[in-house]
BAKE-501981 format. One record per residue (C-alpha): residue in three letters; x, y, z. Coordinates in steps of 0.02 Angstrom, whole numbers. Layout:
# BAKE-501981
res: ala; u: X; v: Y; w: Z
...
END
This chain:
# BAKE-501981
res: met; u: 1099; v: -335; w: 1265
res: arg; u: 924; v: -382; w: 1328
res: phe; u: 764; v: -384; w: 1224
res: asn; u: 599; v: -347; w: 1308
res: gln; u: 482; v: -473; w: 1222
res: gln; u: 336; v: -401; w: 1318
res: gln; u: 366; v: -223; w: 1261
res: phe; u: 382; v: -297; w: 1082
res: glu; u: 219; v: -378; w: 1089
res: gln; u: 140; v: -214; w: 1141
res: phe; u: 202; v: -133; w: 987
res: leu; u: 176; v: -270; w: 868
res: gln; u: 26; v: -238; w: 744
res: thr; u: 26; v: -388; w: 631
res: asn; u: -88; v: -519; w: 595
res: glu; u: 38; v: -661; w: 545
res: leu; u: 219; v: -611; w: 552
res: gly; u: 312; v: -602; w: 713
res: arg; u: 229; v: -748; w: 797
res: pro; u: 317; v: -852; w: 867
res: leu; u: 465; v: -750; w: 896
res: tyr; u: 630; v: -812; w: 946
res: trp; u: 767; v: -700; w: 1023
res: phe; u: 958; v: -741; w: 1031
res: asp; u: 1108; v: -645; w: 1098
res: thr; u: 1219; v: -714; w: 960
res: leu; u: 1188; v: -806; w: 804
res: ala; u: 1292; v: -848; w: 653
res: ser; u: 1147; v: -791; w: 547
res: thr; u: 960; v: -764; w: 583
res: asn; u: 922; v: -827; w: 411
res: ser; u: 1010; v: -998; w: 438
res: thr; u: 941; v: -1004; w: 617
res: leu; u: 767; v: -984; w: 543
res: trp; u: 786; v: -1119; w: 409
res: asp; u: 839; v: -1237; w: 540
res: phe; u: 668; v: -1195; w: 632
res: leu; u: 577; v: -1230; w: 473
res: asn; u: 660; v: -1392; w: 441
res: arg; u: 597; v: -1445; w: 613
res: gly; u: 418; v: -1398; w: 568
res: ala; u: 393; v: -1213; w: 601
res: gly; u: 274; v: -1114; w: 488
res: ala; u: 251; v: -950; w: 409
res: gly; u: 269; v: -801; w: 518
res: thr; u: 401; v: -878; w: 623
res: thr; u: 534; v: -749; w: 678
res: val; u: 702; v: -745; w: 725
res: ile; u: 796; v: -595; w: 801
res: ala; u: 983; v: -582; w: 860
res: ala; u: 1073; v: -448; w: 953
res: gln; u: 1225; v: -487; w: 841
res: gln; u: 1271; v: -605; w: 703
res: gln; u: 1444; v: -679; w: 680
res: ala; u: 1411; v: -730; w: 494
res: gly; u: 1278; v: -613; w: 433
res: arg; u: 1249; v: -609; w: 243
res: gly; u: 1196; v: -480; w: 123
res: gln; u: 1163; v: -465; w: -60
res: trp; u: 1273; v: -566; w: -183
res: gly; u: 1346; v: -660; w: -38
res: arg; u: 1427; v: -510; w: 36
res: gln; u: 1462; v: -515; w: 226
res: trp; u: 1343; v: -401; w: 331
res: gln; u: 1429; v: -309; w: 473
res: ser; u: 1306; v: -362; w: 625
res: ser; u: 1387; v: -280; w: 776
res: pro; u: 1273; v: -258; w: 932
res: gly; u: 1145; v: -124; w: 929
res: gly; u: 1070; v: -158; w: 764
res: leu; u: 909; v: -252; w: 719
res: tyr; u: 942; v: -423; w: 637
res: leu; u: 778; v: -505; w: 592
res: ser; u: 725; v: -648; w: 487
res: val; u: 545; v: -701; w: 454
res: ala; u: 459; v: -846; w: 360
res: val; u: 327; v: -823; w: 225
res: ala; u: 248; v: -954; w: 110
res: pro; u: 221; v: -860; w: -60
res: asn; u: 183; v: -997; w: -187
res: leu; u: 278; v: -894; w: -317
res: ala; u: 360; v: -936; w: -476
res: ala; u: 556; v: -950; w: -458
res: ala; u: 587; v: -827; w: -583
res: gln; u: 488; v: -698; w: -484
res: asn; u: 577; v: -709; w: -320
res: his; u: 646; v: -537; w: -335
res: gln; u: 469; v: -476; w: -306
res: leu; u: 480; v: -529; w: -124
res: thr; u: 632; v: -422; w: -83
res: leu; u: 553; v: -279; w: -180
res: cys; u: 384; v: -276; w: -78
res: ser; u: 485; v: -300; w: 76
res: ala; u: 596; v: -158; w: 54
res: trp; u: 451; v: -48; w: -4
res: gly; u: 339; v: -97; w: 151
res: ile; u: 469; v: -57; w: 269
res: ala; u: 513; v: 106; w: 187
res: lys; u: 336; v: 165; w: 188
res: thr; u: 304; v: 118; w: 362
res: leu; u: 461; v: 205; w: 423
res: arg; u: 401; v: 360; w: 324
res: asn; u: 248; v: 363; w: 429
res: tyr; u: 367; v: 421; w: 572
res: ser; u: 435; v: 566; w: 477
res: leu; u: 597; v: 476; w: 415
res: pro; u: 620; v: 512; w: 230
res: ile; u: 666; v: 339; w: 182
res: gln; u: 716; v: 294; w: 0
res: leu; u: 763; v: 141; w: -83
res: lys; u: 914; v: 90; w: -186
res: trp; u: 887; v: -56; w: -305
res: pro; u: 862; v: -191; w: -274
res: asn; u: 868; v: -203; w: -84
res: asp; u: 945; v: -57; w: 11
res: leu; u: 855; v: 67; w: 120
res: leu; u: 930; v: 240; w: 127
res: leu; u: 919; v: 384; w: 248
res: his; u: 985; v: 552; w: 202
res: gly; u: 1080; v: 470; w: 52
res: arg; u: 1168; v: 349; w: 179
res: lys; u: 1136; v: 159; w: 192
res: leu; u: 1013; v: 125; w: 334
res: gly; u: 986; v: -62; w: 306
res: gly; u: 952; v: -201; w: 179
res: ile; u: 857; v: -347; w: 140
res: leu; u: 906; v: -530; w: 101
res: thr; u: 781; v: -653; w: 29
res: glu; u: 821; v: -834; w: 23
res: thr; u: 683; v: -963; w: -49
res: arg; u: 648; v: -1144; w: -64
res: leu; u: 580; v: -1220; w: -217
res: arg; u: 465; v: -1361; w: -269
res: gln; u: 427; v: -1389; w: -442
res: gly; u: 476; v: -1216; w: -506
res: gln; u: 380; v: -1137; w: -373
res: ile; u: 448; v: -1046; w: -216
res: thr; u: 346; v: -1133; w: -72
res: thr; u: 444; v: -1055; w: 73
res: ala; u: 547; v: -906; w: 85
res: val; u: 649; v: -814; w: 232
res: ile; u: 661; v: -628; w: 223
res: gly; u: 808; v: -557; w: 318
res: val; u: 812; v: -381; w: 370
res: gly; u: 953; v: -281; w: 444
res: leu; u: 931; v: -106; w: 502
res: asn; u: 1056; v: 11; w: 595
res: trp; u: 989; v: 69; w: 757
res: thr; u: 1131; v: 111; w: 880
res: asn; u: 1271; v: 5; w: 807
res: pro; u: 1432; v: 84; w: 728
res: val; u: 1414; v: 105; w: 547
res: pro; u: 1547; v: 152; w: 404
res: glu; u: 1550; v: 321; w: 330
res: thr; u: 1425; v: 267; w: 191
res: gly; u: 1300; v: 214; w: 322
res: ile; u: 1182; v: 294; w: 458
res: asn; u: 1107; v: 225; w: 615
res: leu; u: 921; v: 276; w: 655
res: lys; u: 969; v: 327; w: 834
res: ser; u: 1082; v: 466; w: 780
res: val; u: 948; v: 537; w: 669
res: leu; u: 809; v: 529; w: 805
res: ala; u: 924; v: 604; w: 937
res: asp; u: 890; v: 777; w: 866
res: gln; u: 699; v: 751; w: 904
res: ser; u: 644; v: 805; w: 1082
res: ala; u: 521; v: 662; w: 1079
res: pro; u: 588; v: 524; w: 963
res: ala; u: 456; v: 438; w: 868
res: ile; u: 543; v: 270; w: 881
res: tyr; u: 625; v: 245; w: 1056
res: ser; u: 679; v: 61; w: 1069
res: leu; u: 746; v: -81; w: 966
res: glu; u: 590; v: -180; w: 1019
res: met; u: 479; v: -43; w: 939
res: leu; u: 584; v: -39; w: 781
res: ala; u: 579; v: -230; w: 760
res: ala; u: 386; v: -217; w: 783
res: ile; u: 377; v: -73; w: 651
res: ala; u: 487; v: -177; w: 526
res: leu; u: 379; v: -331; w: 547
res: gln; u: 223; v: -215; w: 516
res: gly; u: 304; v: -149; w: 356
res: leu; u: 352; v: -320; w: 294
res: glu; u: 176; v: -386; w: 320
res: trp; u: 102; v: -231; w: 232
res: gly; u: 216; v: -247; w: 90
res: tyr; u: 189; v: -439; w: 79
res: gln; u: -5; v: -401; w: 72
res: gln; u: 2; v: -261; w: -47
res: trp; u: 108; v: -384; w: -167
res: gln; u: -24; v: -512; w: -150
res: ser; u: -162; v: -397; w: -208
res: gly; u: -55; v: -365; w: -366
res: leu; u: 118; v: -297; w: -407
res: lys; u: 51; v: -173; w: -529
res: asp; u: -29; v: -69; w: -393
res: leu; u: 138; v: -69; w: -283
res: leu; u: 263; v: -38; w: -414
res: pro; u: 229; v: 135; w: -461
res: asp; u: 247; v: 196; w: -285
res: tyr; u: 410; v: 87; w: -263
res: leu; u: 483; v: 173; w: -406
res: lys; u: 441; v: 351; w: -330
res: leu; u: 549; v: 302; w: -183
res: leu; u: 706; v: 248; w: -290
res: thr; u: 859; v: 359; w: -281
END
């Protein structure tokens, strides 16, 4: 599976996230690979995308099925957040992606704490991993998995199957979906930085 980075750059509308971008055909885990980059000096905004993962992880250590055709993306941020509030990063990330996809006439809802649902079925999820220093989260890796054309279980749904019913699909490539996801992540992150109290009521409206 090929990823057209030039097309991705044309769609990307972020100020920080998504640059630089590293694409891989196969990885054990985009989160793990991004941590390796960070250990070698990469900074906030660095993003890793893979066509498939062999050891993808979900919430609570569950295995995340990551067959070809899905979007498997991880991005680094530097939040300087108290360790006890780490769930806020997952919350604002899920909210940001949901709100951005809703701009494309997709009625995305949220399931606490990290799932994105479409028509009551799982479209994707968020996994946030953090690094601490003196009780503060200095670096975080936000992992995103979204079903695009990949096969899904009965409880899941992929986006391409929903968009197939549209004569002119609002989202028509994996590159576009990756750019939209990063836009949503950055929007959610910026809104969170302005204050959780303004974001939370709208997050609760999207909860199933």
